[in-house]
Backbone bond lengths (Angstrom), bond angles and torsions (degrees), N, CA, C in turn:
res aa  C-N    CA-C-N  psi(-1)  N-CA   C-N-CA  omega(-1)  CA-C   N-CA-C  phi
1 X - - - 1.443 - - 1.510 110.43 -
2 X 1.342 117.90 131.40 1.455 121.55 -174.52 1.496 113.95 -100.76
3 X 1.334 118.84 5.78 1.474 119.58 179.01 1.504 111.49 -64.94
4 X 1.331 117.06 143.89 1.449 122.81 170.78 1.528 107.50 -79.01
5 X 1.313 117.96 116.94 1.480 120.81 -176.19 1.527 112.02 -77.70
6 X 1.321 118.61 -9.44 1.457 123.85 175.87 1.548 110.27 47.27
7 X 1.317 116.50 54.35 1.456 121.29 -172.98 1.514 114.48 -59.35
8 X 1.336 117.53 -34.14 1.459 120.15 179.43 1.519 112.29 -84.52
9 X 1.341 115.65 -44.44 1.467 119.52 -177.35 1.505 113.66 -63.44
10 X 1.337 117.20 -36.30 1.472 120.20 -173.94 1.513 113.00 -66.14
11 X 1.337 119.52 -12.07 1.456 123.12 177.81 1.546 110.53 -77.86
12 X 1.327 116.35 -15.85 1.471 121.46 -179.45 1.514 109.36 -89.65
13 X 1.334 118.24 114.12 1.454 121.41 -175.98 1.511 112.32 -62.02
14 X 1.297 118.34 -37.37 1.470 121.02 179.26 1.531 110.94 -65.15
15 X 1.334 114.69 -43.42 1.475 118.15 177.53 1.507 110.86 -63.01
16 X 1.337 116.57 -41.66 1.456 120.59 -179.91 1.527 111.21 -60.82
17 X 1.315 116.70 -44.27 1.464 119.81 178.89 1.515 111.63 -62.65
18 X 1.343 117.12 -33.37 1.454 121.19 -179.85 1.546 110.74 -68.58
19 X 1.324 117.70 -21.58 1.463 120.64 179.54 1.533 111.84 -83.34
20 X 1.320 118.24 -10.67 1.459 122.64 -177.68 1.508 112.39 -91.49
21 X 1.310 116.03 38.90 1.463 121.05 -177.02 1.505 113.86 -96.62
22 X 1.304 115.68 -158.20 1.455 120.93 -177.52 1.516 113.61 -63.39
23 X 1.325 117.57 -25.40 1.460 120.53 -179.07 1.535 113.82 -89.12
24 X 1.325 116.41 5.33 1.452 118.51 179.85 1.528 111.65 -81.47
25 X 1.318 115.31 150.34 1.454 122.07 177.35 1.527 108.35 -121.69
26 X 1.339 116.53 137.64 1.452 121.66 -171.43 1.525 110.16 -120.56
27 X 1.338 115.47 132.66 1.468 121.58 178.00 1.533 107.35 -112.52
28 X 1.314 115.91 130.70 1.469 120.56 -179.39 1.525 109.46 -101.89
29 X 1.326 114.43 140.25 1.477 122.91 176.53 1.510 108.80 -122.05
30 X 1.313 116.95 131.24 1.464 121.20 176.95 1.524 108.82 -132.97
31 X 1.313 115.98 119.57 1.467 120.87 179.67 1.529 111.04 50.68
32 X 1.346 115.92 48.29 1.456 123.34 177.60 1.537 115.33 67.32
33 X 1.331 117.37 13.85 1.468 121.46 177.38 1.516 109.57 -115.62
34 X 1.345 115.74 148.55 1.463 122.88 -179.10 1.513 111.64 -94.88
35 X 1.348 115.78 146.03 1.473 120.25 174.80 1.522 109.38 -75.60
36 X 1.334 116.24 121.91 1.453 122.73 -173.18 1.507 110.05 -131.05
37 X 1.351 117.15 142.12 1.447 122.02 165.67 1.524 107.17 -73.95
38 X 1.315 117.02 97.54 1.471 120.32 -171.24 1.537 111.48 -61.75
39 X 1.320 116.21 -37.99 1.491 118.09 -177.31 1.501 112.15 -70.66
40 X 1.364 116.40 -39.59 1.472 120.19 -175.41 1.525 113.10 -92.01
41 X 1.316 117.63 -3.83 1.486 121.69 -177.27 1.522 110.77 52.88
42 X 1.323 116.27 53.11 1.458 122.78 176.56 1.516 110.04 -138.28
43 X 1.313 116.32 150.72 1.468 119.24 171.08 1.525 109.71 -61.38
44 X 1.317 115.94 144.96 1.450 120.56 175.86 1.531 107.99 -93.05
45 X 1.355 115.57 99.83 1.452 120.12 176.27 1.510 108.20 -84.25
46 X 1.352 116.21 131.62 1.461 120.87 178.05 1.530 109.73 -105.44
47 X 1.318 115.70 155.35 1.448 120.34 178.62 1.532 110.65 -88.05
48 X 1.318 115.60 167.61 1.465 120.64 177.83 1.512 110.91 -60.50
49 X 1.298 117.57 -36.76 1.466 121.26 179.03 1.493 112.09 -64.52
50 X 1.331 117.29 -41.05 1.473 122.03 -177.78 1.525 112.73 -65.80
51 X 1.304 117.27 -31.57 1.479 121.03 -176.68 1.531 112.06 -98.47
52 X 1.294 118.08 9.28 1.473 121.83 -171.66 1.515 113.12 -57.49
53 X 1.356 118.06 -32.20 1.455 121.32 -176.58 1.533 113.59 -89.22
54 X 1.330 116.16 -0.02 1.462 119.22 179.03 1.517 110.95 -88.27
55 X 1.326 116.35 172.40 1.472 121.22 -176.11 1.533 110.86 -78.91
56 X 1.320 115.81 79.22 1.466 120.02 -173.10 1.514 112.37 -68.87
57 X 1.327 118.65 -15.97 1.455 120.12 176.10 1.513 112.25 -64.63
58 X 1.333 116.50 -16.38 1.457 122.25 177.36 1.516 113.63 -96.58
59 X 1.334 116.45 12.26 1.458 120.08 -176.03 1.523 110.32 -68.84
60 X 1.327 115.44 140.89 1.466 123.77 176.74 1.527 108.36 -109.05
61 X 1.309 116.59 121.86 1.471 120.25 177.67 1.511 109.36 -77.88
62 X 1.333 115.95 125.36 1.462 121.54 -178.09 1.516 112.95 -95.69
63 X 1.350 116.19 -35.12 1.448 120.72 -176.98 1.531 110.58 151.93
64 X 1.286 115.63 -175.76 1.485 120.71 -178.56 1.499 109.92 -144.69
65 X 1.337 114.68 154.18 1.440 121.74 170.41 1.540 106.96 -120.00
66 X 1.307 117.63 -164.51 1.475 119.79 -176.94 1.517 113.51 -67.95
67 X 1.337 116.68 -20.45 1.464 119.88 -174.94 1.529 114.50 -112.78
68 X 1.332 117.80 -28.62 1.447 120.10 -169.25 1.532 111.82 -139.98
69 X 1.330 113.19 156.44 1.480 121.58 165.21 1.520 106.84 -108.84
70 X 1.328 116.54 143.34 1.468 121.37 -172.73 1.535 109.61 -117.73
71 X 1.331 114.84 136.58 1.447 121.52 -179.27 1.532 109.69 -133.25
72 X 1.336 114.47 151.04 1.478 120.59 176.99 1.527 107.91 -117.51
73 X 1.340 115.53 144.75 1.458 122.22 175.33 1.519 109.59 -135.18
74 X 1.317 116.42 127.93 1.468 120.67 172.58 1.519 107.94 -86.05
75 X 1.350 115.54 114.81 1.471 120.47 -175.54 1.519 110.15 -108.65
76 X 1.303 118.98 21.93 1.466 121.67 -176.95 1.530 112.07 -58.69
77 X 1.347 118.10 -29.68 1.450 122.96 179.74 1.530 113.24 -103.92
78 X 1.334 116.33 13.87 1.467 120.34 -179.38 1.530 111.75 -126.21
79 X 1.311 117.44 30.46 1.446 120.80 -173.43 1.519 113.71 -60.19
80 X 1.330 116.67 -28.54 1.458 119.66 -179.44 1.543 112.30 -68.56
81 X 1.343 116.90 -12.17 1.447 120.78 -179.11 1.539 113.19 -102.73
82 X 1.320 116.60 11.40 1.471 120.43 -172.85 1.522 113.16 -104.74
83 X 1.319 118.20 17.02 1.462 119.92 -178.13 1.515 112.99 -66.58
84 X 1.324 118.05 -15.65 1.485 121.31 -179.33 1.524 112.36 -75.77
85 X 1.346 117.59 -13.12 1.487 119.70 -178.04 1.523 108.59 -72.52
86 X 1.318 116.25 131.87 1.471 120.25 -176.96 1.512 111.52 -70.89
87 X 1.328 115.21 160.80 1.473 121.59 -173.71 1.513 113.11 -71.27
88 X 1.330 117.97 -13.69 1.465 121.13 -179.26 1.513 112.42 -87.88
89 X 1.343 117.32 -0.57 1.462 121.95 179.69 1.526 108.64 -114.04
90 X 1.322 114.96 148.09 1.470 120.23 178.04 1.517 109.74 -153.00
91 X 1.339 114.47 159.95 1.468 120.50 178.16 1.534 108.94 -84.47
92 X 1.331 115.93 122.77 1.470 121.73 -175.09 1.546 108.53 -133.76
93 X 1.316 115.36 141.48 1.465 122.43 174.98 1.523 109.74 -61.08
94 X 1.336 116.16 129.52 1.453 120.84 -178.51 1.524 112.93 -61.78
95 X 1.326 116.86 -23.88 1.444 118.72 177.43 1.540 111.59 -68.48
96 X 1.313 116.75 -21.12 1.457 121.37 178.45 1.526 112.45 -85.61
97 X 1.339 115.91 -36.92 1.468 119.53 -172.10 1.527 114.42 -111.95
98 X 1.365 117.08 -9.05 1.452 119.69 -172.26 1.528 113.18 -56.52
99 X 1.318 117.54 -42.73 1.465 120.23 -176.54 1.527 112.67 -68.41
100 X 1.340 116.79 -17.87 1.459 120.08 -178.53 1.525 112.50 -92.66
101 X 1.334 116.67 -9.93 1.459 120.96 -178.80 1.531 110.56 -86.92
102 X 1.328 117.69 154.69 1.487 119.63 168.34 1.516 108.85 -55.47
103 X 1.325 117.31 145.82 1.469 121.12 -171.51 1.554 112.05 -57.07
104 X 1.338 117.07 -41.51 1.441 118.18 -179.47 1.521 112.00 -63.59
105 X 1.348 115.50 -41.24 1.450 118.64 178.29 1.511 111.96 -65.09
106 X 1.320 116.33 -41.82 1.457 119.79 178.92 1.501 111.72 -60.71
107 X 1.335 117.33 -40.16 1.463 121.95 179.22 1.527 111.90 -65.07
108 X 1.336 115.68 -44.59 1.470 119.38 178.22 1.530 110.25 -65.59
109 X 1.314 116.22 -39.75 1.458 120.43 -178.02 1.527 112.26 -62.78
110 X 1.330 117.79 -43.22 1.475 118.68 -179.34 1.510 111.41 -73.66
111 X 1.340 118.08 -29.39 1.446 119.34 174.75 1.520 110.64 -64.95
112 X 1.320 116.71 -44.23 1.468 121.43 178.44 1.535 109.98 -60.89
113 X 1.310 116.30 -46.22 1.441 120.47 -179.96 1.521 112.06 -62.68
114 X 1.338 117.31 -44.30 1.430 121.03 -178.34 1.519 113.94 -63.54
115 X 1.353 116.14 -43.57 1.460 118.93 -179.39 1.527 111.97 -69.85
116 X 1.336 116.60 -38.02 1.469 118.78 176.90 1.508 110.86 -62.87
117 X 1.317 116.90 -40.11 1.501 119.69 178.16 1.511 110.57 -63.89
118 X 1.326 117.58 -41.63 1.461 120.26 179.72 1.519 111.44 -61.34
119 X 1.289 118.57 -44.18 1.476 121.38 178.29 1.510 110.83 -61.37
120 X 1.321 115.28 -42.09 1.487 119.92 -177.31 1.524 111.33 -63.35
121 X 1.329 117.54 -30.67 1.467 121.48 -174.90 1.524 112.95 -102.15
122 X 1.343 118.55 6.59 1.460 121.77 179.14 1.532 109.71 -132.22
123 X 1.296 115.71 48.58 1.466 120.01 -178.46 1.523 112.09 -75.71
124 X 1.341 116.88 -19.61 1.453 120.74 -175.56 1.521 110.64 -124.61
125 X 1.318 114.69 150.26 1.458 121.67 -178.88 1.529 110.95 -67.15
126 X 1.311 116.69 133.47 1.457 120.78 179.35 1.516 114.01 -76.06
127 X 1.340 116.73 -10.12 1.469 119.62 -180.00 1.529 112.33 -97.56
128 X 1.340 117.81 -47.10 1.459 120.07 -174.87 1.520 113.82 -116.09
129 X 1.335 118.60 -10.95 1.449 122.18 176.92 1.526 114.74 85.22
130 X 1.308 117.99 -0.51 1.465 120.67 177.48 1.552 110.21 -77.30
131 X 1.342 117.37 162.65 1.461 119.01 -179.18 1.515 112.86 -60.48
132 X 1.303 116.91 148.78 1.477 124.38 171.29 1.515 109.15 -99.79
133 X 1.338 116.36 146.07 1.456 121.88 177.37 1.545 109.01 -116.33
134 X 1.334 115.38 138.32 1.455 119.81 178.64 1.520 111.07 -66.33
135 X 1.338 116.07 132.80 1.471 121.78 176.58 1.539 108.16 -138.35
136 X 1.305 115.54 173.10 1.473 122.74 176.60 1.521 112.79 53.10
137 X 1.333 114.12 48.11 1.477 122.01 175.51 1.526 112.05 59.19
138 X 1.327 116.40 28.45 1.457 119.11 176.35 1.515 114.81 93.40
139 X 1.344 116.97 6.47 1.457 120.28 -177.90 1.525 112.17 -105.63
140 X 1.322 115.89 14.28 1.469 121.40 174.36 1.533 107.85 -163.75
141 X 1.326 115.67 163.08 1.446 122.32 172.32 1.522 107.91 -134.08
142 X 1.364 114.77 141.08 1.455 119.65 -178.25 1.528 109.05 -121.54
143 X 1.314 115.97 136.65 1.462 122.45 177.82 1.504 109.26 -65.39
144 X 1.350 116.55 135.92 1.468 121.55 -178.18 1.531 111.52 -81.08
145 X 1.319 118.54 -11.89 1.456 123.00 178.61 1.531 108.26 -67.31
146 X 1.341 118.82 115.62 1.486 120.32 -177.33 1.506 113.75 -62.71
147 X 1.340 117.38 -19.80 1.461 119.99 178.80 1.525 112.16 -89.93
148 X 1.328 116.19 -3.35 1.455 120.33 -179.25 1.535 110.82 -119.02
149 X 1.369 114.55 -68.13 1.483 121.69 178.74 1.539 112.20 52.51
150 X 1.312 115.53 32.72 1.467 119.80 179.16 1.544 111.66 -66.15
151 X 1.306 116.07 134.09 1.473 121.63 179.65 1.543 108.48 -94.59
152 X 1.341 114.63 132.96 1.451 122.07 175.76 1.504 109.27 -117.80
153 X 1.343 116.50 136.02 1.460 121.05 -179.52 1.521 110.20 -120.98
154 X 1.331 117.67 154.17 1.480 118.54 177.79 1.500 111.49 -58.44
155 X 1.300 115.23 135.77 1.474 121.77 -179.47 1.512 110.07 -111.13
156 X 1.315 115.48 150.14 1.451 122.11 174.85 1.513 109.55 -117.22
157 X 1.305 116.78 128.93 1.480 121.19 -179.69 1.524 110.07 -90.64
158 X 1.357 117.83 117.71 1.456 119.27 179.82 1.547 112.25 -73.13
159 X 1.286 115.07 132.57 1.469 121.15 176.81 1.516 108.89 -132.86
160 X 1.306 117.20 136.27 1.465 120.88 177.10 1.534 109.72 -92.78
161 X 1.306 116.29 145.04 1.445 121.20 176.09 1.538 105.23 -136.57
162 X 1.333 118.47 131.40 1.450 118.43 -166.11 1.534 112.62 -142.91
163 X 1.295 114.40 142.25 1.448 121.94 171.71 1.531 106.22 -102.67
164 X 1.315 117.10 119.01 1.458 122.43 -178.88 1.526 108.94 -102.34
165 X 1.327 116.67 132.15 1.464 121.45 -175.36 1.525 111.66 -125.06
166 X 1.333 115.32 158.99 1.462 119.44 177.99 1.538 107.58 -160.21
167 X 1.364 115.79 138.21 1.442 121.19 174.50 1.541 107.30 -90.71
168 X 1.334 114.61 116.50 1.466 120.11 -175.11 1.526 110.51 -82.81
169 X 1.335 118.11 166.37 1.497 122.54 -178.47 1.521 112.75 -54.45
170 X 1.334 118.74 -24.76 1.481 119.35 179.01 1.525 111.77 -81.26
171 X 1.345 116.63 3.99 1.460 120.79 177.98 1.512 115.01 84.97
172 X 1.307 116.24 -0.01 1.488 121.00 -178.44 1.525 109.59 -95.35
173 X 1.325 116.32 128.76 1.453 121.39 176.47 1.535 108.31 -84.71
174 X 1.332 115.27 132.32 1.450 121.01 179.74 1.517 110.48 -127.56
175 X 1.313 115.73 157.44 1.474 121.77 178.85 1.541 109.31 -115.44
176 X 1.318 115.00 152.43 1.459 121.64 -178.19 1.518 110.18 -98.23
177 X 1.318 116.56 122.32 1.454 123.03 178.90 1.523 109.22 -127.96
178 X 1.317 115.79 150.60 1.470 119.88 178.04 1.518 110.75 -135.77
179 X 1.345 114.24 172.32 1.466 119.00 179.36 1.532 109.51 -142.30
180 X 1.327 114.38 148.63 1.464 122.03 172.78 1.507 109.09 -98.19
181 X 1.311 116.06 149.55 1.462 120.61 -175.77 1.522 111.94 -63.30
182 X 1.339 117.98 -26.95 1.471 120.00 -177.25 1.518 113.86 -79.90
183 X 1.328 117.67 -9.79 1.463 121.17 -179.56 1.547 110.60 -74.31
184 X 1.323 116.18 160.34 1.476 118.65 174.43 1.522 110.82 -56.64
185 X 1.301 116.03 149.31 1.462 121.74 -175.58 1.522 111.76 -55.37
186 X 1.339 116.16 129.71 1.462 121.41 174.72 1.505 116.14 90.20
187 X 1.362 118.48 -10.12 1.449 120.71 -176.49 1.538 111.19 -77.57
188 X 1.343 115.65 126.13 1.476 122.19 174.58 1.509 108.82 -118.12
189 X 1.322 115.73 142.65 1.459 121.09 -176.71 1.519 109.86 -135.63
190 X 1.345 115.37 170.65 1.459 120.59 171.86 1.533 108.66 -69.67
191 X 1.329 116.18 160.28 1.459 121.55 177.94 1.512 109.78 -77.74
192 X 1.317 116.98 155.38 1.454 121.12 -178.17 1.532 110.19 -157.01
193 X 1.345 115.14 160.24 1.459 119.70 176.25 1.522 110.40 -176.35
194 X 1.346 115.69 163.42 1.456 120.40 -178.29 1.537 111.22 -79.75
195 X 1.338 114.09 152.76 1.449 121.38 178.89 1.548 107.51 -81.70
196 X 1.331 116.93 132.54 1.454 121.14 176.87 1.509 111.59 -80.86
197 X 1.334 118.82 156.32 1.478 121.68 175.49 1.520 109.49 -58.53
198 X 1.332 116.56 140.16 1.438 122.19 177.72 1.499 115.18 73.22
199 X 1.319 117.80 16.21 1.457 122.84 -174.10 1.534 108.97 -117.46
200 X 1.344 115.98 137.67 1.473 118.85 173.12 1.535 109.12 -76.34
201 X 1.305 115.37 162.94 1.472 119.74 177.82 1.524 111.20 -60.67
202 X 1.352 115.06 -41.84 1.460 118.58 -179.19 1.537 111.77 -64.68
203 X 1.320 115.86 -38.37 1.478 118.65 176.69 1.515 111.34 -65.57
204 X 1.346 116.56 -36.17 1.471 120.38 179.00 1.514 110.26 -65.12
205 X 1.331 118.03 -40.13 1.468 120.65 177.58 1.524 110.69 -58.28
206 X 1.326 116.53 -50.88 1.462 121.55 -176.62 1.541 111.02 -64.02
207 X 1.321 116.31 -41.60 1.465 119.93 -179.81 1.519 111.80 -66.05
208 X 1.339 117.58 -45.05 1.452 120.50 -176.90 1.512 112.59 -66.77
209 X 1.330 117.75 -36.97 1.465 120.62 177.88 1.522 110.07 -63.86
210 X 1.305 116.31 -41.67 1.475 119.60 177.12 1.511 112.00 -65.93
211 X 1.364 117.07 -43.72 1.450 120.31 -177.91 1.525 111.94 -66.29
212 X 1.314 116.91 -40.38 1.468 119.41 -174.44 1.516 114.58 -85.28
213 X 1.334 117.07 -32.42 1.473 119.23 -173.85 1.501 113.72 -128.64
214 X 1.343 119.63 -4.11 1.441 120.96 -179.32 1.511 114.40 69.61
215 X 1.340 116.98 19.99 1.464 123.25 -178.66 1.520 109.29 -104.95
216 X 1.320 115.91 132.83 1.475 121.37 178.22 1.527 108.78 -85.26
217 X 1.336 116.22 120.65 1.467 122.14 -176.62 1.505 110.14 -113.88
218 X 1.347 115.85 160.99 1.461 122.70 175.70 1.522 109.16 -155.08
219 X 1.328 116.41 175.09 1.473 123.03 175.23 1.520 110.94 53.41
220 X 1.333 116.08 56.49 1.473 121.77 177.13 1.521 109.54 -76.90
221 X 1.318 117.44 119.17 1.467 123.42 -177.01 1.522 109.99 -115.01
222 X 1.328 116.46 125.04 1.462 121.11 -179.21 1.518 110.96 -68.03
223 X 1.349 117.11 138.07 1.462 122.17 -179.80 1.535 111.78 -117.42
224 X 1.327 118.18 -54.76 1.458 121.32 -174.67 1.538 108.65 -166.23
225 X 1.341 116.04 170.80 1.458 120.88 179.67 1.525 110.46 -132.65
226 X 1.327 115.76 161.67 1.457 121.35 177.31 1.526 109.83 -147.74
227 X 1.355 119.08 124.02 1.445 119.54 173.30 1.529 110.08 -66.70
228 X 1.320 115.82 138.77 1.464 120.96 -177.42 1.517 107.84 -138.15
229 X 1.328 118.12 79.81 1.472 120.93 -173.99 1.530 113.21 -80.78
230 X 1.324 115.93 56.36 1.473 122.08 178.23 1.527 110.14 -127.74
231 X 1.336 121.13 61.85 1.453 122.04 14.06 1.553 115.38 -99.52
232 X 1.362 119.04 -27.82 1.469 117.70 -168.78 1.518 113.35 -158.39
233 X 1.317 117.89 48.45 1.451 120.35 -174.25 1.538 111.57 -108.09
234 X 1.308 115.12 155.85 1.447 122.65 166.18 1.513 106.81 -119.85
235 X 1.317 117.55 115.18 1.473 122.03 -178.51 1.511 109.60 -85.63
236 X 1.314 116.33 122.05 1.474 123.13 -178.19 1.524 107.96 -108.55
237 X 1.336 116.41 110.26 1.439 122.96 -170.24 1.518 114.01 -88.23
238 X 1.316 115.83 132.29 1.472 122.37 -179.66 1.534 110.19 -131.31
239 X 1.334 115.16 157.83 1.450 121.97 163.01 1.534 106.86 -119.00
240 X 1.329 115.51 129.88 1.461 120.64 -179.89 1.501 110.22 -127.00
241 X 1.333 116.18 165.10 1.443 122.52 177.64 1.518 110.17 -106.17
242 X 1.311 117.62 153.80 1.453 122.90 -178.46 1.526 109.56 -105.00
243 X 1.363 116.43 134.96 1.461 121.61 170.74 1.500 110.48 -86.71
244 X 1.316 117.04 -32.55 1.463 122.61 179.81 1.521 109.14 -122.90
245 X 1.332 116.06 158.26 1.459 118.61 -175.59 1.536 112.77 -123.04
246 X 1.335 118.41 -12.61 1.451 119.45 179.54 1.532 109.67 -68.95
247 X 1.320 116.18 131.49 1.453 122.14 -175.86 1.526 110.44 -99.15
248 X 1.308 115.60 135.23 1.476 120.97 174.20 1.524 107.83 -134.17
249 X 1.322 116.70 112.77 1.456 123.04 -178.45 1.522 109.77 -115.36
250 X 1.325 116.93 123.38 1.448 120.96 -179.81 1.526 112.52 -84.43
251 X 1.351 116.00 -11.48 1.473 123.97 175.22 1.536 113.55 71.27
252 X 1.342 117.16 12.53 1.451 116.78 171.43 1.514 111.04 -81.19
253 X 1.315 117.56 -21.30 1.466 122.22 173.99 1.531 111.05 -119.55
254 X 1.326 116.67 -52.10 1.460 121.05 179.86 1.515 111.09 -102.69
255 X 1.322 114.91 142.92 1.474 119.52 173.01 1.509 110.63 -82.74
256 X 1.347 116.00 -33.77 1.477 120.29 -174.31 1.520 108.34 -159.57
257 X 1.324 117.76 152.94 1.447 124.00 171.78 1.515 108.41 -142.75
258 X 1.352 116.28 145.15 1.471 120.54 -176.94 1.529 109.44 -149.23
259 X 1.330 114.31 158.90 1.452 121.57 172.47 1.536 108.77 -93.86
260 X 1.351 116.19 136.39 1.477 120.84 179.65 1.513 109.36 -131.51
261 X 1.318 116.18 139.15 1.474 121.68 174.63 1.534 108.72 -86.28
262 X 1.337 115.99 169.37 1.460 119.60 176.45 1.538 112.04 -61.54
263 X 1.317 115.30 -39.67 1.477 119.16 -179.75 1.516 110.20 -64.76
264 X 1.336 117.89 -36.23 1.459 120.14 177.43 1.526 111.99 -68.15
265 X 1.332 114.87 -38.35 1.467 118.11 178.73 1.543 110.19 -64.32
266 X 1.312 117.10 -29.73 1.485 119.52 178.87 1.516 112.70 -64.98
267 X 1.299 117.27 -16.50 1.479 120.72 179.61 1.521 112.02 -93.33
268 X 1.350 117.53 -7.61 1.464 121.28 -179.75 1.529 110.39 -67.71
269 X 1.294 117.22 144.44 1.472 122.18 170.92 1.525 108.78 -91.35
270 X 1.314 116.86 -176.11 1.452 122.47 -174.42 1.525 111.66 -95.27
271 X 1.353 114.90 154.87 1.463 121.18 171.00 1.521 109.31 -52.45
272 X 1.300 116.99 132.50 1.450 121.65 179.02 1.520 113.98 96.62
273 X 1.352 117.77 -15.36 1.455 119.67 176.37 1.529 108.83 -67.66
274 X 1.313 114.97 142.88 1.466 119.66 -177.31 1.524 112.40 -94.20
275 X 1.319 118.53 -10.43 1.466 119.52 -179.07 1.513 109.61 -72.29
276 X 1.326 118.07 152.56 1.463 121.42 -178.86 1.546 111.72 -68.04
277 X 1.305 115.29 164.45 1.478 120.56 177.80 1.508 112.20 113.39
278 X 1.333 114.66 178.63 1.445 121.03 -179.76 1.540 110.95 -71.79
279 X 1.357 115.38 150.04 1.466 121.42 -179.05 1.517 110.07 -137.73
280 X 1.354 114.37 145.05 1.454 121.20 175.59 1.509 110.20 -79.76
281 X 1.339 117.19 161.96 1.441 121.29 176.70 1.523 109.74 -75.41
282 X 1.316 115.72 173.49 1.479 121.10 -175.61 1.528 112.13 -60.23
283 X 1.302 115.19 149.97 1.458 121.25 -177.51 1.525 112.95 -66.63
284 X 1.350 116.66 -22.96 1.473 119.53 -177.88 1.516 112.32 -94.36
285 X 1.324 118.45 13.52 1.466 122.02 -179.00 1.515 111.04 -101.40
286 X 1.346 115.88 148.66 1.458 118.90 176.99 1.520 110.20 -69.44
287 X 1.331 118.29 -24.15 1.467 120.83 173.35 1.516 109.96 -57.82
288 X 1.305 116.56 -47.39 1.461 120.58 179.67 1.542 110.10 -65.83
289 X 1.317 116.28 -38.52 1.446 119.86 178.49 1.515 112.13 -58.72
290 X 1.355 116.28 -44.07 1.451 120.52 179.51 1.535 111.66 -64.53
291 X 1.327 115.29 -40.44 1.467 119.55 177.96 1.538 110.10 -61.80
292 X 1.307 117.19 -47.73 1.466 121.85 -178.02 1.520 109.91 -66.06
293 X 1.321 117.97 -36.69 1.463 121.91 177.63 1.534 110.39 -60.34
294 X 1.341 115.10 -42.92 1.458 118.63 179.60 1.535 111.97 -74.05
295 X 1.297 117.10 -38.13 1.475 120.12 179.47 1.513 112.02 -62.92
296 X 1.324 116.37 -30.42 1.458 120.91 -178.49 1.526 112.30 -73.71
297 X 1.317 117.94 -19.37 1.453 121.24 179.78 1.533 109.16 -78.74
298 X 1.308 116.23 140.22 1.459 120.23 177.72 1.519 109.88 -78.30
299 X 1.305 115.55 142.32 1.470 120.36 178.50 1.524 109.46 -70.86
300 X 1.329 116.15 137.77 1.462 121.39 178.69 1.513 110.09 -90.93
């Protein structure tokens, strides 16, 4: 996302109010879903005039570009005021439409969704239990208890996601993929899991591969990351090597795991295809990025 988050300026209430003018764009969130022009596959940006009757005191500043300032509003409790929304727009989960949106819009949309979710789930102080009040343009909450006044900030949960590879005795390099029972039929993905307290990212990779597939991994190398605010994760992508290849799945997390060669991956169809057979994960996922990163490397 290329928006300027204006981290210092947004703390100034007068500056913030000056950004809520005619050039502001407003994104609405309802029950964790974004308002989207379903036919055009674009976010539905509203003007300041259109949202004038909504609870603007709850606006969350997302950032600004050269032309506009962007704000998010959770309207889950203001449905009676939404009759102005045209019939061609609807609230849709970003996981369903994100890959079809322009990249900038998708980035802004998930930021809006993530911050609205955080506010919804942090209404009370974690220290004294009193209500929290939104401050700093929606990027913090402060306890209203004058004896506490604890500040809470949005947190991101680190999660590792890894492609594990091994060169088998036949000279063919294969990667380890798994699937959960709740996924669409045939979809296989890289393994993933949350980082434990006091654990390095590399240790988390090795532990999660063993826990999920019974495979001993080593040499975890960082590749790339992807924010995943569903609800509040940062996916940290790795490629690791396997010392062992026998798979043991207890099925409490994974339904199945298998080794696949590059040539086998070439026969996979896409996420969303209805035909039978194996399928790759979505194109907008870091899981897919890791697979494509490895597929692009020539076998030694």
